[in-house]
N, C-alpha and C positions, 0 to 999 in steps of 0.2 A: 504494499498499499503506499503510495505517495501523498502526502499531506504537506505541504508548501504553501498551498493558498491560504488555508483556514487561520495560520499564525497571523497572517496578513489582515484579515477581515475583522480577528476577535478583539484586537487592542483598540481599534477605530469603536467598533462596536460597544465595546465596555467604555470608552469614553463619552460616547453619546447618552448611555444610559447614566452615567456620574452628572451630565451635564441636566438630563431629565431632572434627576434627584434634587440637582442644585434650585432650578427652576420651582419646584414647588415650594421651597421655602417659604413661608407666610402667605400661602395659597390656603384659603380652608374651605369646607364642603360650600359653606354660604356663598362665597364668589367664585368659585372653580367653574360654574357654568354661568356666568353673567358676563354680558357684555360692558364695554366702558361707555357711559353717557357720551353719545353724540360722535361714538365710532363703531361702525361695523367691521368687527374682526373676528376671526375664530377664536375661541374661549378655550381655557384649559382641559377642559371637560371633553369639547369636540376633538382636540389636538391629539389629547393622548387615546379618546376612545378609538379613532382614526387609526393610528399606529399600530393599535393593540388588536385590529381586524388583520395586518399583514404578515405575521410570523404563521399563521395556516396557512397561505399561498406558498410561503418560503419553505415550509414544509413538505408539503404534496411535492413542489417542484425538485427538492434534493431526495426524494424518493421516501419519503417518512409519512406518508399518509397513516401510518397508525398513530402517529403522535399527534398529527391535527385533532382540532376539535371544531363543533360547530360555529359558525361565526355570522352565521346568518342573521340573527337578531340585532349584533354589534354593525353588521354591514348594513343593516335596514337605516339607521340613525347615524352611522358613522362613515359610511361609504363615500367614493369621491364625488358620487353625484347627489350625495344630501348635502342641504344646506343647514348651516351652524345658525341654531336659534337662543335667543336670552331665556334661561330658564329662571325665573325668580323664585320660582314655588318648588323647585327640584322635581316636576314630575315628567319632565321630558326626557332627561338622560338620569344613568343610573348613577348611585352615590359614588363620590369621589373613591372613598376605599375601594369598591370593585373596580371601577374603571383602572385606578393606577397599579392595582394588584395586577389584574388581567395583562396590563402592559408590560408591565417587570417580568412576571413569572412565565409569558409566553413568549418573551425573546430570551428569557435565560435557557428553554428548552431550546430555542433554535441556535444558540451558541455552544450549547452543548452536542448538537446535531453537528455543528461546522467541525468541530473537535475530533470527529470521528470521521467526516465525510473526505473520501479519495478526492484528489485532484481531479481525477477523469472525469466525476462527475462535473465538476465545476465548466471543464470543459465543452460540455455538450451543448448541443443548440437550445436558446432558450425556448420552452413551449409555449411561451404567454406570446400570441401572435402580435396583437398590439405595440407590444413592448421591442419586439425582437428588432428591429430595424436600429432604435438606439440601443439596446443592450443585447447582443447577439449571442450570447452565451450565459449559463446559470450562471456563473461565477461573477460575470458583470450585473447581473440583474440583482444577484445579492447583495454585493456592494452597493450598488444604489438603493434598496431597500434600507439596508442596515445603516449607510452613511449619506447621502445627498438628502435623500426622501425625508427620514428621519429628521436631520437637521433643520431641514426648511421648515417641516411644522413645529419643531421646539425653538426656532427665532421668534415664529409668529406668537408664541408664548412669552418670549424675552418681549416681545413689544407689548404685550398686552401687560403684561406686568405694569411697565412705564406706564400706560395708563390709567392703569388703578392705582399708582401712586407706590406702588412696592418697588420699584426701584430695580438695579441690575441686580443680576444671581451671581455675577463672577466677583 
């Protein structure tokens, strides 16, 4: 077995998870799903929920369907075609604890699988047709999902923090 690619992906993904933890400091269940007054932006509930659905397709792409869970409920409210909504009553989105826990635990499952994945798998053609032109291999797609995609959404939380008066997480 050759495993040279995973050790390149995992440290970056761990850095992403650490950044996510820092962004959560000062965020409470009361403001987790709130939009700042006068600013239409994705709030942490939406961003963390959105990121929590992608470990499942990553696991399936890596050939570990056995570890994937049903994400249909989350995909309905957090999918890429879903619209982020202000949730002052807390009845649209799951509780902060649930969303953050799912985000963390499902990403940890992916990282565990990556550590065991042969480089040959990463070199295979990306089976997601709509993303294949930009990310031609499973490795390229996995790197994007754990890196660029995740950090883009975490960056939205960074901007949201400032709008909400929480300041920088750094």
